[in-house]
TORTI-402133 format. One record per residue (C-alpha): x, y negated, z; residue in one letter; residue number from 1. Coordinates in nm, 2 decimals, decimal comma. Example, Ala and Ser with C-alpha at 12.3 -4.5 7.8 and 13.67 -1.06 7.14 Angstrom:
2
VEXTI;1,23;0,45;0,78;A;1
VEXTI;1,37;0,11;0,71;S;2
This chain:
132
VEXTI;10,65;-10,29;10,78;M;1
VEXTI;10,34;-10,28;10,59;A;2
VEXTI;10,23;-9,92;10,51;V;3
VEXTI;9,86;-9,90;10,39;R;4
VEXTI;9,66;-9,64;10,52;F;5
VEXTI;9,41;-9,46;10,28;T;6
VEXTI;9,22;-9,14;10,25;N;7
VEXTI;9,46;-9,04;9,96;N;8
VEXTI;9,78;-8,89;10,07;P;9
VEXTI;9,97;-8,96;9,74;H;10
VEXTI;9,88;-9,33;9,82;S;11
VEXTI;10,01;-9,31;10,16;L;12
VEXTI;10,34;-9,16;10,04;I;13
VEXTI;10,38;-9,40;9,79;R;14
VEXTI;10,36;-9,68;10,04;S;15
VEXTI;10,63;-9,55;10,28;I;16
VEXTI;10,87;-9,49;10,01;H;17
VEXTI;10,79;-9,84;9,92;A;18
VEXTI;10,87;-9,93;10,31;A;19
VEXTI;11,18;-9,75;10,29;F;20
VEXTI;11,32;-9,97;9,99;R;21
VEXTI;11,26;-10,26;10,19;R;22
VEXTI;11,39;-10,21;10,52;H;23
VEXTI;11,73;-10,19;10,67;R;24
VEXTI;11,96;-10,03;10,95;I;25
VEXTI;12,28;-10,14;11,06;P;26
VEXTI;12,62;-10,01;10,93;S;27
VEXTI;12,80;-9,94;11,24;S;28
VEXTI;12,63;-9,82;11,54;F;29
VEXTI;12,64;-9,49;11,77;H;30
VEXTI;12,32;-9,45;12,02;R;31
VEXTI;12,06;-9,71;12,02;V;32
VEXTI;11,74;-9,61;12,21;P;33
VEXTI;11,40;-9,74;12,12;L;34
VEXTI;11,04;-9,66;12,18;S;35
VEXTI;10,76;-9,55;11,99;I;36
VEXTI;10,37;-9,55;12,08;T;37
VEXTI;10,10;-9,50;11,83;I;38
VEXTI;9,77;-9,67;11,96;P;39
VEXTI;9,46;-9,46;12,00;A;40
VEXTI;9,27;-9,67;11,74;D;41
VEXTI;9,54;-9,63;11,45;H;42
VEXTI;9,37;-9,56;11,12;P;43
VEXTI;9,55;-9,22;11,04;S;44
VEXTI;9,40;-9,05;11,36;L;45
VEXTI;9,07;-9,03;11,26;A;46
VEXTI;9,08;-8,75;11,06;G;47
VEXTI;9,39;-8,60;11,20;H;48
VEXTI;9,24;-8,42;11,41;F;49
VEXTI;8,87;-8,49;11,52;P;50
VEXTI;8,82;-8,45;11,90;G;51
VEXTI;9,18;-8,41;11,94;R;52
VEXTI;9,41;-8,64;11,75;P;53
VEXTI;9,77;-8,57;11,66;V;54
VEXTI;10,00;-8,82;11,49;V;55
VEXTI;10,07;-8,75;11,15;P;56
VEXTI;10,43;-8,65;11,05;G;57
VEXTI;10,43;-8,96;10,76;A;58
VEXTI;10,30;-9,19;11,03;V;59
VEXTI;10,58;-9,08;11,28;M;60
VEXTI;10,86;-9,13;10,99;L;61
VEXTI;10,71;-9,47;10,89;A;62
VEXTI;10,78;-9,57;11,26;E;63
VEXTI;11,12;-9,43;11,25;I;64
VEXTI;11,22;-9,64;10,94;V;65
VEXTI;11,03;-9,96;11,09;H;66
VEXTI;11,20;-9,93;11,41;A;67
VEXTI;11,53;-9,88;11,26;A;68
VEXTI;11,49;-10,17;11,07;A;69
VEXTI;11,35;-10,39;11,32;T;70
VEXTI;11,62;-10,32;11,59;A;71
VEXTI;11,92;-10,28;11,34;L;72
VEXTI;11,93;-10,51;11,02;D;73
VEXTI;12,19;-10,41;10,84;A;74
VEXTI;12,17;-10,10;10,57;V;75
VEXTI;11,87;-10,00;10,33;H;76
VEXTI;11,71;-9,67;10,41;V;77
VEXTI;11,69;-9,45;10,10;D;78
VEXTI;11,52;-9,17;10,26;G;79
VEXTI;11,53;-8,89;10,46;F;80
VEXTI;11,78;-8,59;10,42;A;81
VEXTI;11,63;-8,36;10,67;S;82
VEXTI;11,33;-8,39;10,93;V;83
VEXTI;11,22;-8,14;11,16;K;84
VEXTI;10,88;-8,17;11,38;F;85
VEXTI;10,91;-7,97;11,68;V;86
VEXTI;10,62;-8,05;11,89;S;87
VEXTI;10,30;-8,30;11,85;P;88
VEXTI;10,31;-8,64;11,93;M;89
VEXTI;10,00;-8,77;12,07;L;90
VEXTI;9,81;-9,14;12,08;P;91
VEXTI;9,94;-9,33;12,31;E;92
VEXTI;10,22;-9,11;12,40;Q;93
VEXTI;10,55;-9,31;12,47;R;94
VEXTI;10,86;-9,16;12,29;C;95
VEXTI;11,19;-9,24;12,27;E;96
VEXTI;11,39;-9,29;11,93;L;97
VEXTI;11,79;-9,26;11,91;T;98
VEXTI;11,99;-9,30;11,64;F;99
VEXTI;12,36;-9,17;11,54;A;100
VEXTI;12,58;-9,30;11,28;D;101
VEXTI;12,73;-9,01;11,12;K;102
VEXTI;12,91;-9,17;10,86;G;103
VEXTI;12,92;-9,17;10,48;G;104
VEXTI;12,57;-9,32;10,44;G;105
VEXTI;12,41;-9,05;10,71;S;106
VEXTI;12,26;-9,12;11,01;A;107
VEXTI;12,09;-8,88;11,26;A;108
VEXTI;11,78;-8,98;11,46;F;109
VEXTI;11,59;-8,80;11,77;E;110
VEXTI;11,23;-8,86;11,89;L;111
VEXTI;11,17;-8,73;12,23;T;112
VEXTI;10,91;-8,72;12,48;H;113
VEXTI;11,00;-8,68;12,86;D;114
VEXTI;11,29;-8,50;12,74;G;115
VEXTI;11,09;-8,29;12,52;R;116
VEXTI;11,20;-8,32;12,16;R;117
VEXTI;10,90;-8,44;11,91;V;118
VEXTI;11,12;-8,47;11,62;A;119
VEXTI;11,47;-8,49;11,45;S;120
VEXTI;11,69;-8,53;11,15;G;121
VEXTI;11,89;-8,74;10,93;Q;122
VEXTI;11,81;-9,04;10,73;L;123
VEXTI;11,99;-9,15;10,42;R;124
VEXTI;12,12;-9,52;10,40;Y;125
VEXTI;12,32;-9,77;10,17;R;126
VEXTI;12,55;-10,04;10,32;R;127
VEXTI;12,40;-10,39;10,20;A;128
VEXTI;12,62;-10,56;9,94;A;129
VEXTI;12,87;-10,80;10,10;P;130
VEXTI;12,76;-11,17;10,05;E;131
VEXTI;12,96;-11,40;9,88;S;132
């Protein structure tokens, strides 16, 4: 997924929304474990926060969409119905990501590190139109 990082948060948000429209997740799945790690040299970390970097929520969400689209390629991601950030994600920290299909165009996700919840929520998706 191509997300362009700039110092302008509005540009970052527009880039993430564009990425949502381009990526897909499968139409039927229950629990699919994936892992996410943000490298220490990621461009978003320089100003978030100097001396003690924390992965920005927008970067986590972009990675969640990317992970779902890459591993589960079957439906369009429309956005997030809800998101809760519970604890910080640090650079180089490996987090596990699971998805659970709730039906009706909704899938829950949970991002954890060593059994501790980092973020959770629900994303909205549309099934791909059947090809004729």
